[in-house]
N, C-alpha and C positions, 0 to 999 in steps of 0.2 A: 796481772798485778801481783807484786811481791806479796807474800803472806804476811809480812811484817806491816803492811799498810792497813790492814783491817782485821776486824775480830770475826771469828767464826763462832756461831751459836751451836752448841753441842748439847744433846740430851742423852741420858742413860736411860733406856726403857727396858723394864723387865716384863718380857712376853710370857703368855701362858701362865699367869698368875694374877692374884688381886692384891699381893702382898709385896711391898718394896723388899728388895734384896733376895727375892725368891725367884722362880722360874728361870728363864734363859734371857740373859741381858744382851743388849745390843747398843752401841754407840751410834747416834744419828747426828750427822753434821749437815746444815743447811748452807749451801754455798750459793754465791751469786754468779759464779762462773767457775769453771773447771780449773783446779789446781794441777799442778805436775803429778804424774804418777808417783814419783818418788816421795812427794810430800804427803800424798794420801796414804801411801804405804807407811810412812814415819808416823802419821797420826794413828793408824790402826796398831802399830807396834807399841805406840806410848800408852793406848788404852788397854792393850793385852786382854781384850775380851774376843770371844769367838769370831764375832764380826763387827765391823764398823760399816755403816751404810752413809753414803754421800749423795746428795741429790741437788739437781739444778733445775729451776723451773724453765720450761720453754712454752711455746704457744699451746696452752690447753692441756698440757701434760708434763710430767716431770722425768728427766733423765735420772736413773738410779744405778749406782754401782756398789759393790760389796767387796770389802777387804778383810781378809784374816791377818793375823800377825806374820803369816808366812807368805801372803800373796793375794792377788785379786781372785775371786771365784766368780762363777757365771750364774749362781742362783742361791738365794737364801730366804727361806720363808719367814722366819721369826723376825729378821731385820727388815724386811718388807713390812710387815704389820707394824713394827715399831716406827718406821718412817711414817706410815700412813697415821698412826696415832698422833704423832708430833704435828703433821699437817693439818689433821682434823681439828686438833685442840688448839692451835696456836696461829695457824696461817689461813687455812681454808675452812673456817668455821661454819660457813653457809652451805657447803657443797655435800652431796651424798655419797660421791664416789670420786676416786682418784685413779688416773691412768699413768702407769710408769712404763718408760721405755728402757728395757734391759738387755743384757746379752742373751737372754732366754725368750726374748720375745716381749709382747705387750702383757703386763699384769695389771689386773683391775682390782682394787680394793673398795668395797662398798659397805656402808652403814646398814646393819640390820638389827634395829631395835638396839639391845645391849651388846650385840656382836658386831665384829668386822668379818665380812666375807671376802675371801681371796680366791681368785681362780689360779690353777697351778698347771704347768705342763707336765707331760708324762716323760720321764728319763728313760732312754733306751739302756738295757742292760743285757748282759748275757751271762749264762752260768759258767763258772770256772771251777776247776778242781778244788776240792778241799785240801789244804796242805798242812804238814806238820808245823810250818811257820805260824799259820793262823791259830792252830791249836796252842802253840807255846806262847803267842802273844795275848789270847784271850784267857787262856786257863781251861777251856772246854773245847772239845772238837766239834765243829759245826756240822749240822746235818747237810747244809747246802751253802754255797757261797755264789754271790753274784757281783759282777763288776761293771760299773758304768763310770761316771765321774769319782763315785765313792765305792767302796767295798762294803756290802751288805751280807752279814752272816746270819744265817737262821740257826739257832741254838736248840737243843733237845727240849728244854723245859724253861718255863718263865723264871724259875728260881735261878736258873744259870745266868740269867740277865741281872735280875735283882741282886744277886751276890757276887756279880763279877769283880775280879780283882786283876785287871790287865797289867801286862808288862808294858809300859809306854815306850820304853826304847825298842822293844820288838814290834809295837804297833807302828812306829814311824817307818819301819822297813817294810811294811805290807805295800801292795798296789793299792792305788786309789788315793784321792785327796784326804778323805776321812774314813775311818771305819765306823760302821753302825752295826750294832747287834740287836737282834728281835727274836721273839719266840711266840709260839701259840700259847694262849692262856687256857686255864681250866674252864672258864665260862665265857671267854671272849676269843674271837679269832685273832685280834692282835692284842697282845698283852702290854709289853713295855718295850721301849726303845732307849738304849744308851747311846750317847753320841761321844765318842772319844776323840779329843781335839788335841792338836798340838799347840796348846794354850795353857799357860801356867796359872791363870786366874781361876780357872774351873776345868780340872782335868777330866772329870766325869760329869756329865749332865743326863739326868733322867728327864728327857724331853722327847716330844714327838717330833721327828724330822720331817719336813716335806719331802725330802729325798727318799726317804723309806717308804712314805705313802705313795709317792710316784712310783717307786719300784714294785709294791704291792699291788697297785692297779694293774700292772701289766701281767701279774701271774694268774693263769687260769684256774690254779689250784686253790687261790684264796677267793671265797665268795665275796664279790664286790657289794653285793645288796646287803650283807649282814656284817659289814665290817664295822667293829665298834672298839673302843679302847677300854682298858681296865681302869679302875679308879684308884690304883695303887698311890698315885702322887697326892691326891686329896687336894692339890692346889691348881689343877688344870682341869678344865671341862672342854671337850671338843665335840663338834657336831659336824659330821661330814654329810653334806646335804645333797650332792649331786655329782654322779659319775658321768663323764662325756667321753666321746671318742677321742678327743684331744687332750683330756686331762680331767681334773676334778676341782671341786671348790670345797672349801673348809671354811668354818666359822669359828671364831675364837672370842671369848669375852674380853672386854676391854681391859688392857694390861695396866699394871701399875706404872708409875713414872718417876724417876729421880732426875733432877735437872743439874747440869753442870755447864760451865762455859770454858771453851778452849780459846785461849788468848794467842 
């Protein structure tokens, strides 16, 4: 069906926060059927958020795809939680869990009191040499660098993450879809994560990426039983509740929501 013949309901959901216009935003589009990839990509470009999620209901589950302004990606945690929020609030109000079929396998989001719980797969990464290009892009020379779908750089100190002033033109030239930087904190094993995106709406986001958590899960040197997050942001609270052989689950407090309609 041509897109001109019907209206798409679109929601803008701010994840990892309880305040509208804070946290990590995602566009969520509820479709009756799949549109062309070109149309989905253009909607993502028009929104110019880090991710736009598109979902179509099937028999007992939902197909789910994610697009950045630059192309389709195979996994996005906050946009999955955002999609679940919209469905729980407006469509599937009487259910306790939702199952999504994605490029990264089956993802399940479950209501847990005031939290949503999401299972997450583990990303395979390999350590790569730290380069002068990484240092020039970030402004600090990483201690380690790991590459999977994204590039993850471990910096010497948490303040290197907090005070980061990256060169975005150089960031775009690095390997990986996205650049994530993280560091050990003074009182916590994981301090802060910055996600650097090729997206003009929010160039730097102090958010915890599922990609980074997936990466850290695979590192023997990081104690999985004591993994906690710094309260630097004050706007987000996370509880990592279960570590498993195939991945991990996380819980996030219910997000805020702003509603828009895409005609």
